[in-house]
C-alpha positions in Angstrom: 0.0 0.0 0.0 1.1 3.6 -0.5 1.8 5.9 2.3 -1.5 7.8 1.9 -3.4 4.6 2.8 -1.4 4.0 6.0 -3.9 5.5 8.3 -6.7 3.5 6.7 -4.7 0.3 7.3 -4.2 1.3 10.9 -8.0 1.7 11.4 -8.7 -1.6 9.6 -6.1 -3.4 11.7 -7.6 -2.0 14.9 -11.2 -2.9 13.9 -10.2 -6.5 12.9 -8.3 -6.9 16.1 -11.2 -5.7 18.2 -13.5 -8.1 16.3 -11.1 -11.0 16.8 -10.8 -10.3 20.5 -14.6 -10.1 20.9 -15.1 -13.2 19.0 -12.4 -15.0 21.0 -14.0 -13.9 24.3 -17.4 -15.0 23.1 -16.1 -18.4 22.0 -14.3 -18.9 25.3 -17.4 -17.9 27.3 -19.6 -20.3 25.3 -17.1 -23.1 25.7 -17.1 -22.5 29.4 -20.8 -22.7 29.6 -20.9 -25.9 27.5 -18.2 -27.4 29.6 -20.2 -26.7 32.8 -23.2 -28.3 31.2 -21.2 -31.3 30.1 -19.3 -31.7 33.4 -21.9 -34.1 34.8 -22.1 -36.1 31.5 -18.3 -36.2 31.0 -17.7 -38.4 34.0 -20.2 -40.9 32.6 -18.6 -40.7 29.1 -15.1 -41.2 30.6 -16.3 -44.3 32.5 -17.8 -45.8 29.3 -14.6 -45.1 27.4 -12.4 -46.7 30.0 -14.6 -49.8 30.0 -14.6 -50.1 26.2 -10.9 -49.1 25.6 -8.7 -50.2 28.4 -4.9 -49.8 28.1 -4.5 -53.6 28.1 -6.3 -53.8 24.7 -3.7 -51.5 23.2 -0.8 -53.6 24.5 -2.2 -56.8 23.1 
């Protein structure tokens, strides 16, 4: 880009960074909520996986 457009680039950079940050925060927040919801189910899932795929199966 030419020098004239430098300030436009700066503004665009700032806007995209802000959007990126907001999106990241939103995603992290959503993941946190989903993880809290799944916390109860996860133990159940882990138990099933351990029963199905035990380390002994991998060795044999």
